C-alpha positions as CSV (number, residue, x, y, z in Angstrom):
1,M,122.1,122.1,109.4
2,N,122.3,118.3,109.3
3,Q,118.9,116.8,108.4
4,A,120.0,113.2,109.2
5,I,118.0,111.2,111.7
6,D,119.9,109.8,114.7
7,P,120.3,106.0,114.1
8,K,119.3,105.4,117.8
9,L,115.9,107.1,117.1
10,L,115.2,104.8,114.1
11,N,115.0,101.8,116.5
12,D,112.9,103.6,119.1
13,P,109.3,102.3,119.1
14,A,107.9,105.7,120.3
15,F,109.7,107.5,117.5
16,Q,108.4,105.0,115.0
17,R,104.8,105.6,116.1
18,V,105.2,109.4,116.0
19,L,106.8,109.2,112.5
20,N,104.1,106.9,111.2
21,D,101.4,109.2,112.6
22,A,103.0,112.3,111.0
23,L,103.4,110.6,107.6
24,A,99.7,109.4,107.8
25,I,98.4,113.0,108.1
26,Q,101.0,114.7,105.9
27,D,98.6,114.8,102.9
28,R,95.9,116.6,104.9
29,F,98.1,119.5,105.9
30,V,97.5,122.7,104.0
31,A,100.2,125.4,104.3
32,E,98.0,128.3,103.4
33,P,96.6,130.3,106.3
34,I,92.8,130.1,106.7
35,Y,91.8,133.6,107.8
36,A,94.9,135.8,107.7
37,K,98.5,135.8,107.0
38,T,99.4,134.2,110.3
39,G,102.1,132.0,108.9
40,K,100.3,129.0,110.2
41,G,98.6,126.4,108.0
42,F,95.8,124.1,109.0
43,L,94.8,120.4,108.9
44,R,92.0,119.5,106.6
45,S,89.4,117.4,108.4
46,A,89.3,113.7,107.7
47,G,86.3,112.2,105.9
48,V,83.6,110.2,107.7
49,T,84.9,106.9,106.3
50,E,88.4,107.6,107.5
51,L,87.3,108.6,111.0
52,K,85.2,105.4,111.2
53,E,88.3,103.3,110.2
54,I,90.4,105.1,112.9
55,K,87.7,104.5,115.5
56,K,87.4,100.8,114.6
57,A,91.2,100.4,114.7
58,L,91.3,102.0,118.1
59,T,88.6,99.8,119.5
60,N,90.2,96.7,118.1
61,K,93.5,97.6,119.9
62,T,91.8,97.9,123.3
63,K,90.2,94.4,123.0
């Protein structure tokens, strides 16, 4: 299986946004299942400070 990213995608702004969002939450993903051996992990919740920063950034974008 080839893991290389298509060069056309690297220049696509939508792909760049998705990639940046994925990398931003990568440290919060926990691979262990919460309640049972479902094979699915979970995403740790963000702290209050981080959520405030995200909200502030979003409101600044809309202005």
